[in-house]
C-alpha positions as a Markdown table, in Angstrom:
| # | Residue | x | y | z |
|---|---|---|---|---|
| 1 | Val | 86.8 | 88.2 | 99.9 |
| 2 | Ser | 86.2 | 89.4 | 103.5 |
| 3 | Glu | 83.3 | 91.1 | 104.6 |
| 4 | Arg | 85.6 | 93.9 | 105.7 |
| 5 | Tyr | 86.3 | 94.3 | 102.1 |
| 6 | Val | 83.0 | 94.0 | 100.5 |
| 7 | Asp | 81.5 | 96.6 | 103.1 |
| 8 | Leu | 84.5 | 99.1 | 102.2 |
| 9 | Ala | 83.8 | 98.5 | 98.5 |
| 10 | Arg | 80.0 | 99.1 | 98.9 |
| 11 | Asp | 80.9 | 102.3 | 101.0 |
| 12 | Ala | 83.0 | 103.6 | 98.3 |
| 13 | Gln | 80.4 | 103.1 | 95.8 |
| 14 | Ala | 78.0 | 104.8 | 97.8 |
| 15 | Arg | 79.9 | 107.6 | 98.6 |
| 16 | Thr | 81.2 | 108.4 | 95.2 |
| 17 | Gly | 78.5 | 107.3 | 92.9 |
| 18 | Ile | 81.1 | 105.2 | 90.9 |
| 19 | Pro | 80.6 | 101.6 | 90.0 |
| 20 | Thr | 83.1 | 99.5 | 92.2 |
| 21 | Leu | 84.5 | 96.2 | 91.4 |
| 22 | Leu | 86.2 | 93.9 | 94.1 |
| 23 | Phe | 88.6 | 91.5 | 93.2 |
| 24 | Asp | 90.0 | 88.5 | 95.3 |
| 25 | Gly | 93.7 | 89.7 | 96.1 |
| 26 | Ala | 95.0 | 86.5 | 96.8 |
| 27 | Leu | 98.7 | 86.4 | 95.5 |
| 28 | Asp | 98.2 | 83.3 | 93.3 |
| 29 | His | 95.2 | 84.7 | 91.7 |
| 30 | Ile | 96.6 | 88.0 | 90.6 |
| 31 | Pro | 97.8 | 87.0 | 86.9 |
| 32 | Arg | 94.1 | 86.1 | 86.2 |
| 33 | Val | 92.7 | 89.3 | 88.1 |
| 34 | Ala | 95.0 | 91.4 | 86.0 |
| 35 | Arg | 93.9 | 90.0 | 82.7 |
| 36 | Thr | 90.3 | 90.3 | 83.7 |
| 37 | Leu | 90.5 | 93.9 | 85.2 |
| 38 | Gly | 92.5 | 94.6 | 81.7 |
| 39 | Ala | 89.5 | 93.6 | 79.6 |
| 40 | Ile | 86.9 | 95.5 | 81.5 |
| 41 | Leu | 89.1 | 98.7 | 81.4 |
| 42 | His | 90.2 | 98.3 | 77.7 |
| 43 | Arg | 94.2 | 98.2 | 78.9 |
| 44 | Pro | 94.7 | 94.5 | 77.8 |
| 45 | Gln | 98.5 | 95.4 | 77.1 |
| 46 | Gln | 99.2 | 97.1 | 80.6 |
| 47 | Ala | 97.3 | 94.2 | 82.1 |
| 48 | Glu | 99.5 | 91.4 | 80.4 |
| 49 | Thr | 102.4 | 93.3 | 81.4 |
| 50 | Leu | 101.2 | 93.0 | 84.9 |
| 51 | Ala | 100.3 | 89.7 | 84.8 |
| 52 | Arg | 103.5 | 88.3 | 83.4 |
| 53 | Val | 105.1 | 90.0 | 86.1 |
| 54 | Ala | 103.3 | 88.2 | 88.7 |
| 55 | Glu | 103.7 | 84.9 | 87.0 |
| 56 | Thr | 107.5 | 85.4 | 86.8 |
| 57 | Ile | 107.6 | 86.5 | 90.6 |
| 58 | Leu | 105.4 | 83.5 | 91.4 |
| 59 | Ala | 107.4 | 81.0 | 89.5 |
| 60 | Met | 110.7 | 82.4 | 90.4 |
| 61 | Pro | 112.7 | 79.9 | 92.6 |
| 62 | Ala | 114.0 | 81.1 | 96.0 |
| 63 | Ala | 117.6 | 81.7 | 96.3 |
| 64 | Asp | 117.7 | 80.1 | 99.9 |
| 65 | Thr | 115.4 | 76.9 | 99.9 |
| 66 | Ala | 115.8 | 76.5 | 103.6 |
| 67 | Arg | 112.2 | 76.1 | 105.4 |
| 68 | His | 112.8 | 78.9 | 107.8 |
| 69 | Thr | 110.6 | 79.7 | 110.9 |
| 70 | Val | 109.5 | 83.2 | 110.9 |
| 71 | Tyr | 108.1 | 85.6 | 113.2 |
| 72 | Tyr | 105.9 | 88.6 | 111.7 |
| 73 | Ala | 104.2 | 91.1 | 113.8 |
| 74 | Arg | 102.5 | 94.4 | 113.9 |
| 75 | Gly | 102.7 | 97.1 | 116.8 |
| 76 | Lys | 105.2 | 99.4 | 118.0 |
| 77 | Asp | 106.4 | 96.9 | 120.8 |
| 78 | Gly | 106.6 | 94.2 | 118.1 |
| 79 | Leu | 104.2 | 91.8 | 119.8 |
| 80 | Leu | 101.3 | 91.4 | 117.9 |
| 81 | Ala | 102.2 | 88.4 | 116.2 |
| 82 | Ala | 100.5 | 87.2 | 112.8 |
| 83 | Ala | 98.8 | 83.6 | 113.2 |
| 84 | Pro | 100.0 | 81.1 | 110.7 |
| 85 | Gly | 97.5 | 80.0 | 107.9 |
| 86 | Thr | 95.8 | 83.4 | 107.5 |
| 87 | Asp | 95.9 | 85.7 | 104.6 |
| 88 | Val | 98.3 | 87.9 | 106.3 |
| 89 | Thr | 100.9 | 85.3 | 106.2 |
| 90 | Arg | 100.3 | 84.0 | 102.8 |
| 91 | Val | 103.6 | 85.4 | 101.6 |
| 92 | Phe | 105.3 | 83.0 | 104.3 |
| 93 | Ser | 103.2 | 80.0 | 103.2 |
| 94 | Leu | 104.2 | 80.5 | 99.6 |
| 95 | Leu | 107.8 | 80.2 | 100.6 |
| 96 | Gly | 107.1 | 77.1 | 102.7 |
| 97 | Trp | 108.1 | 78.9 | 105.8 |
| 98 | Thr | 106.7 | 78.2 | 109.1 |
| 99 | Val | 105.0 | 81.1 | 111.0 |
| 100 | Val | 105.6 | 81.2 | 114.7 |
| 101 | Ala | 102.6 | 82.9 | 117.0 |
| 102 | Pro | 100.9 | 82.0 | 120.4 |
| 103 | Gly | 97.8 | 79.7 | 120.1 |
| 104 | Gly | 94.2 | 80.9 | 120.1 |
| 105 | Asn | 91.8 | 82.5 | 117.9 |
| 106 | Gly | 92.2 | 85.8 | 115.5 |
| 107 | Thr | 94.5 | 87.0 | 112.6 |
| 108 | Phe | 96.5 | 88.6 | 115.2 |
| 109 | Arg | 97.7 | 87.5 | 118.9 |
| 110 | Thr | 99.6 | 89.1 | 121.6 |
| 111 | Ala | 103.1 | 87.3 | 122.1 |
| 112 | Thr | 105.8 | 87.8 | 124.7 |
| 113 | Val | 109.8 | 88.2 | 124.1 |
| 114 | Asp | 110.1 | 85.0 | 126.2 |
| 115 | Glu | 107.7 | 83.0 | 123.8 |
| 116 | Ile | 109.6 | 84.3 | 120.7 |
| 117 | Ala | 112.9 | 83.5 | 122.5 |
| 118 | Lys | 111.5 | 79.8 | 123.0 |
| 119 | Trp | 110.3 | 79.3 | 119.4 |
| 120 | Asp | 114.0 | 80.9 | 118.4 |
| 121 | Pro | 112.5 | 82.0 | 114.8 |
| 122 | Asp | 115.4 | 81.9 | 112.1 |
| 123 | Ile | 113.8 | 85.5 | 110.8 |
| 124 | Ile | 111.9 | 88.1 | 112.4 |
| 125 | Ile | 110.2 | 90.8 | 110.4 |
| 126 | Leu | 108.3 | 93.8 | 112.0 |
| 127 | Ser | 105.9 | 95.9 | 110.1 |
| 128 | Asp | 105.8 | 99.1 | 112.4 |
| 129 | Pro | 108.6 | 101.6 | 112.1 |
| 130 | Ala | 108.0 | 102.7 | 115.6 |
| 131 | Ala | 109.3 | 99.3 | 117.0 |
| 132 | Arg | 112.8 | 100.1 | 115.7 |
| 133 | Gly | 114.1 | 100.9 | 119.3 |
| 134 | Val | 112.6 | 97.4 | 120.6 |
| 135 | Leu | 115.4 | 95.3 | 118.8 |
| 136 | Ala | 118.3 | 97.2 | 120.8 |
| 137 | Ser | 116.4 | 96.6 | 124.0 |
| 138 | Pro | 118.3 | 94.0 | 126.4 |
| 139 | Ala | 115.3 | 91.6 | 125.9 |
| 140 | Trp | 115.3 | 91.4 | 122.1 |
| 141 | Ser | 119.1 | 91.7 | 121.5 |
| 142 | Gly | 119.5 | 88.3 | 122.9 |
| 143 | Leu | 117.4 | 86.8 | 120.2 |
| 144 | Arg | 119.4 | 84.6 | 117.5 |
| 145 | Ala | 117.5 | 86.3 | 114.7 |
| 146 | Val | 118.8 | 89.8 | 116.1 |
| 147 | Arg | 122.1 | 88.6 | 116.9 |
| 148 | Thr | 122.4 | 87.4 | 113.2 |
| 149 | His | 121.1 | 90.5 | 111.4 |
| 150 | His | 117.9 | 88.5 | 110.4 |
| 151 | Ala | 115.4 | 90.8 | 112.3 |
| 152 | Val | 114.3 | 93.5 | 109.6 |
| 153 | Phe | 111.4 | 95.7 | 109.0 |
| 154 | Ala | 108.8 | 95.0 | 106.0 |
| 155 | Pro | 109.2 | 97.8 | 103.5 |
| 156 | Ser | 105.8 | 99.5 | 103.1 |
| 157 | Val | 106.1 | 102.1 | 100.4 |
| 158 | Pro | 104.2 | 102.6 | 98.2 |
| 159 | Phe | 102.4 | 100.0 | 99.9 |
| 160 | Gly | 102.9 | 97.1 | 102.3 |
| 161 | Trp | 105.1 | 94.3 | 100.9 |
| 162 | Ile | 104.0 | 91.6 | 103.2 |
| 163 | Glu | 100.5 | 92.0 | 103.9 |
| 164 | Glu | 98.6 | 95.2 | 103.5 |
| 165 | Pro | 96.7 | 95.8 | 101.2 |
| 166 | Pro | 96.0 | 92.2 | 100.0 |
| 167 | Ser | 97.2 | 92.8 | 96.2 |
| 168 | Ile | 99.8 | 92.9 | 93.8 |
| 169 | Asn | 102.1 | 95.1 | 96.0 |
| 170 | Arg | 102.9 | 91.9 | 98.2 |
| 171 | Leu | 104.9 | 90.5 | 95.0 |
| 172 | Leu | 107.5 | 92.8 | 96.2 |
| 173 | Gly | 107.5 | 90.8 | 99.4 |
| 174 | Leu | 107.6 | 87.6 | 98.0 |
| 175 | Ala | 110.4 | 88.3 | 95.5 |
| 176 | Trp | 112.3 | 90.0 | 98.2 |
| 177 | Leu | 112.1 | 87.0 | 100.6 |
| 178 | Lys | 112.9 | 84.8 | 97.6 |
| 179 | Gly | 116.3 | 86.4 | 97.4 |
| 180 | Ser | 116.0 | 89.4 | 94.9 |
| 181 | Asp | 118.1 | 92.3 | 95.8 |
| 182 | Pro | 115.6 | 94.9 | 97.3 |
| 183 | Val | 117.1 | 98.0 | 95.7 |
| 184 | Gly | 117.0 | 96.7 | 92.1 |
| 185 | Leu | 113.6 | 95.0 | 92.9 |
| 186 | Ala | 112.0 | 97.9 | 93.9 |
| 187 | Ala | 113.2 | 99.8 | 91.1 |
| 188 | Leu | 111.8 | 97.2 | 88.2 |
| 189 | Phe | 108.6 | 96.8 | 90.2 |
| 190 | Asn | 107.9 | 100.4 | 90.7 |
| 191 | Ala | 108.5 | 101.0 | 86.8 |
| 192 | Ala | 106.8 | 97.8 | 85.6 |
| 193 | Val | 103.7 | 98.0 | 87.9 |
| 194 | Tyr | 103.3 | 101.7 | 89.0 |
| 195 | Gly | 104.6 | 103.2 | 86.2 |
| 196 | Arg | 107.1 | 105.2 | 87.8 |
| 197 | Ala | 110.8 | 105.5 | 87.8 |
| 198 | Leu | 112.3 | 106.3 | 91.3 |
| 199 | Asp | 115.4 | 108.4 | 92.0 |
| 200 | Ala | 118.3 | 107.4 | 94.5 |
| 201 | Thr | 116.5 | 109.2 | 97.2 |
| 202 | Gln | 113.2 | 107.6 | 96.7 |
| 203 | Met | 114.9 | 104.6 | 96.6 |
| 204 | Arg | 116.8 | 104.7 | 99.6 |
| 205 | Ala | 113.5 | 105.7 | 101.6 |
| 206 | Ile | 111.7 | 102.4 | 100.2 |
| 207 | Thr | 114.9 | 99.8 | 100.9 |
| 208 | Asp | 116.0 | 101.4 | 104.2 |
| 209 | Asn | 117.0 | 98.9 | 106.7 |
| 210 | Thr | 116.0 | 95.9 | 104.4 |
| 211 | Ile | 118.3 | 92.9 | 103.8 |
| 212 | Ser | 118.9 | 90.6 | 101.1 |
| 213 | Phe | 117.6 | 87.2 | 101.6 |
| 214 | His | 120.1 | 84.9 | 100.0 |
């Protein structure tokens, strides 16, 4: 657990006076963390449901077993690339995909469209809805992933599907990229994990501009 999250937990405890527990949010630790938290909160049945959902998603095979290359980035210009081998790109690591990004230090690194063209990733995933216009620009529209409709925006409702926050929400992204239909996936996950049934309007808002990876 990074110092950033340790500091946030300490600050929350200091401000609220409520004892605060901080758990490792790594995807493959979620089943164990759910069961531990269920025992602490005296909700073992709910915890077991969450743990089994997590185990099922982690174990499910990918519909497409190809080892894709992927470019994942933040920012309204789509150029703040996430580096490989970081917690931010853990979902892709579990899939066996190769993350492309500039060399250097830090979790996020500034890329250029020319660099993306040279990497020629199979899939482009952007996290910032403000970047929607860039895909239609001349510079981006020539990229293979854009031409083949494999450039998408990562869903982020109610939480990010790919990276933020680093917790159970990222199971949605893992199942989505493994090939689950995003609409059905969102419906089942929200009901089982968040205890909320979504209506048709909410479903469209969550899965807007997603595609099925299969």
